[in-house]
C-alpha positions as CSV (number, residue, x, y, z in Angstrom):
1,M,-6.2,-2.5,24.1
2,Y,-6.8,0.1,26.8
3,V,-6.1,3.6,25.3
4,P,-6.6,6.8,27.4
5,P,-7.7,9.6,25.0
6,S,-4.4,11.4,25.6
7,M,-2.5,8.4,24.3
8,R,-4.5,7.7,21.2
9,L,-2.9,7.8,17.8
10,E,-4.7,9.2,14.8
11,R,-5.4,7.0,11.8
12,E,-2.5,8.4,9.8
13,Q,-0.1,8.0,12.7
14,A,-1.2,4.4,13.2
15,W,-0.7,3.8,9.5
16,E,2.8,5.2,9.7
17,L,3.8,2.9,12.6
18,I,2.6,-0.1,10.6
19,D,4.7,1.0,7.6
20,R,7.8,1.5,9.8
21,H,7.3,-1.6,12.0
22,G,5.5,-4.1,9.7
23,L,6.2,-7.3,11.6
24,A,3.0,-8.3,13.3
25,A,1.7,-11.0,15.6
26,L,-1.4,-12.3,13.9
27,I,-3.9,-13.9,16.3
28,G,-7.0,-15.9,15.5
29,P,-10.1,-16.9,17.5
30,D,-8.2,-20.0,18.8
31,L,-5.5,-17.7,20.3
32,E,-2.8,-19.2,18.0
33,A,-0.4,-16.6,16.8
34,T,2.0,-16.2,13.9
35,H,4.6,-13.5,13.5
36,L,4.9,-12.3,10.0
37,P,5.4,-9.1,8.0
38,L,2.3,-7.4,6.7
39,I,1.9,-4.7,4.0
40,L,-0.6,-2.0,4.4
41,E,-2.7,-0.7,1.4
42,R,-4.1,2.6,2.7
43,S,-6.4,3.1,-0.3
44,E,-8.4,-0.1,0.2
45,G,-11.2,0.7,2.7
46,E,-11.6,3.5,5.2
47,L,-9.0,2.0,7.5
48,G,-6.9,0.2,5.0
49,T,-6.2,-3.4,4.2
50,L,-3.3,-5.6,5.3
51,Y,-1.7,-8.2,3.1
52,G,0.6,-11.1,4.0
53,H,1.3,-14.8,3.5
54,F,1.6,-17.9,5.7
55,A,3.9,-20.8,5.1
56,R,1.7,-23.5,3.7
57,A,2.9,-25.8,6.4
58,N,1.6,-23.5,9.1
59,P,-1.9,-24.9,10.0
60,Q,-3.2,-21.5,11.2
61,W,-4.2,-20.3,7.7
62,R,-6.8,-23.1,7.6
63,T,-8.5,-21.8,10.7
64,L,-8.5,-18.2,9.8
65,D,-10.2,-18.1,6.4
66,G,-13.4,-16.1,6.8
67,N,-12.8,-15.5,10.5
68,R,-11.8,-12.4,12.4
69,A,-8.2,-11.9,13.3
70,L,-6.1,-9.4,15.3
71,A,-2.8,-8.0,14.0
72,I,-0.6,-6.5,16.7
73,F,2.2,-4.2,15.6
74,S,4.8,-3.2,18.2
75,G,6.8,0.0,17.8
76,P,9.8,1.1,19.8
77,H,9.7,0.7,23.6
78,A,12.0,1.4,26.6
79,Y,12.2,1.3,30.3
80,I,11.7,4.6,32.0
81,S,13.7,5.3,35.2
82,P,12.1,7.5,37.9
83,S,15.6,9.0,38.3
84,W,15.1,10.8,35.0
85,Y,12.1,12.9,36.3
86,A,12.4,16.3,37.8
87,S,9.4,15.6,40.1
88,Q,10.0,13.2,43.0
89,P,9.1,10.8,44.3
90,A,8.2,8.7,41.2
91,V,8.0,5.1,40.1
92,P,9.5,3.3,37.1
93,T,7.4,2.6,34.0
94,W,7.7,1.4,30.4
95,N,6.9,3.6,27.4
96,Y,5.9,2.2,24.0
97,L,4.0,2.6,20.8
98,A,1.6,-0.1,19.5
99,V,-1.2,-0.6,17.0
100,H,-3.9,-3.2,17.0
101,A,-5.8,-3.9,13.7
102,T,-8.8,-6.3,13.6
103,G,-10.8,-7.5,10.6
104,S,-12.0,-10.5,8.7
105,L,-9.3,-12.5,7.0
106,E,-9.7,-13.8,3.4
107,L,-7.3,-16.2,1.6
108,L,-6.1,-15.1,-1.9
109,N,-6.2,-17.2,-5.0
110,D,-3.0,-18.2,-6.8
111,E,-2.9,-15.1,-9.1
112,D,-3.5,-12.7,-6.3
113,T,-0.9,-14.4,-4.2
114,R,1.7,-14.1,-6.9
115,S,0.9,-10.4,-7.2
116,L,1.3,-10.1,-3.5
117,L,4.7,-11.7,-3.6
118,D,5.8,-9.3,-6.3
119,R,4.5,-6.4,-4.3
120,S,6.3,-7.7,-1.2
121,L,9.6,-7.8,-3.1
122,A,9.0,-4.3,-4.6
123,H,8.3,-3.0,-1.1
124,Y,11.3,-4.4,0.7
125,E,13.9,-4.8,-2.0
126,P,13.0,-3.6,-5.5
127,A,16.4,-4.7,-6.9
128,L,15.7,-8.3,-5.9
129,L,12.4,-8.2,-7.8
130,D,14.3,-7.4,-11.0
131,S,16.7,-10.3,-10.6
132,L,14.2,-12.9,-9.4
133,G,11.8,-11.8,-12.0
134,R,13.9,-13.7,-14.6
135,E,13.6,-16.9,-12.5
136,R,9.9,-17.5,-13.0
137,E,10.1,-21.2,-12.6
138,Y,11.9,-20.8,-9.2
139,L,9.4,-18.2,-8.0
140,S,6.5,-20.6,-9.0
141,K,8.0,-23.3,-6.8
142,M,8.4,-20.8,-3.9
143,Q,4.9,-19.7,-4.3
144,A,3.6,-23.2,-3.9
145,G,4.9,-23.1,-0.4
146,V,2.9,-20.1,0.8
147,V,-0.7,-19.0,1.2
148,G,-1.6,-15.4,0.6
149,F,-4.3,-13.5,2.5
150,R,-5.8,-10.0,3.0
151,L,-7.3,-8.6,6.2
152,R,-9.7,-5.7,5.6
153,I,-9.2,-3.5,8.7
154,E,-12.5,-3.0,10.6
155,T,-11.0,-1.5,13.8
156,L,-7.7,0.3,14.1
157,T,-6.4,1.4,17.5
158,G,-3.0,3.0,18.0
159,K,-1.4,3.9,21.4
160,A,1.5,6.1,22.3
161,K,2.4,5.7,25.9
162,L,5.1,8.3,26.2
163,G,4.5,10.0,29.5
164,R,3.1,13.2,27.9
165,Q,0.8,13.7,30.9
166,R,3.8,14.6,33.0
167,S,5.3,18.0,33.4
168,R,7.5,19.4,30.7
169,A,10.5,19.2,33.0
170,D,9.8,15.4,33.5
171,Q,9.4,14.9,29.8
172,E,12.7,16.7,29.1
173,G,14.5,14.4,31.5
174,V,13.2,11.3,29.9
175,E,14.0,12.6,26.4
176,A,17.6,13.4,27.4
177,A,18.1,10.0,28.9
178,L,16.6,8.2,25.9
179,A,18.7,10.3,23.4
180,E,21.9,9.3,25.2
181,S,21.0,5.6,25.7
182,R,23.1,2.9,24.0
183,D,19.9,0.9,23.5
184,P,18.7,1.3,19.8
185,Q,15.1,0.9,20.9
186,A,15.4,3.7,23.4
187,R,16.9,6.1,20.8
188,L,14.2,5.1,18.3
189,L,11.5,5.8,21.0
190,W,13.1,9.2,21.5
191,R,12.9,10.0,17.8
192,H,9.2,9.0,17.8
193,M,8.6,11.3,20.7
194,Q,10.2,14.2,18.9
195,K,8.2,13.6,15.8
196,L,4.9,13.3,17.6
197,A,5.6,16.5,19.6
198,K,6.3,18.4,16.3
199,E,3.0,17.0,14.8
200,E,1.0,18.2,17.8
201,Q,2.6,21.7,17.5
202,G,1.8,21.8,13.8
203,T,5.5,22.2,12.8
C-alpha cells in the first residue's frame, strides 16, 4: 500500500483501527481472499499477533498454513466533494483509513482453537460466553467445523487519507460536510478526523 509520510498511522493508531474495525480480507499467495473477523493480541510480538478461524469447509486454510498472508482492514471512508473546499478550482476525491498487516500464518491445534473461540466470545459478547459455556457438547460440535489460526504480524502499515495536506479552511469545509452527512460512514470518518487531530495536537 502506497503511504505518503504525512498519511502514515503510528503503530498504536493502526492497532486501534484493527480493534474498532476487525473484519479483514485475508489474502494468501494464490490471491484467494476470505473475509473474517480477527482479534489482535498486542502483547504478542513487536507488532502484535492476529487470531481468527476459517470454516473448515473453506479450502483456503489448507493453502495458508506456513505461508505468508495479508490482512486488510478497512476503516471508515467517504466521497469528498470539491464543493466543500474553500480553495477553487478543485477535484473530487475519496478519503479513508486502512491498515495492512502481513505475516506467516500458523494453524492452531484443537486446544488452542477452543481457547480462541472462548476469547472471541469474551471479546464480542461476554454474556454469551457464560450461557454457551454450559453447553460444552454443543460447543465441541461447533468447534469441529472451524480451523483456528494465528498470524504473527511482520509488517504493519496504516494509512489515513484525510486531506490534511490541504489548507485549514479546506479541511474545515470537509469536516462540516461530513458531520452533517446522513451517511454513517461519513460521520464516522469525521469522528476519526477529530480524534487524529487531537492526538497530533497532544490534547
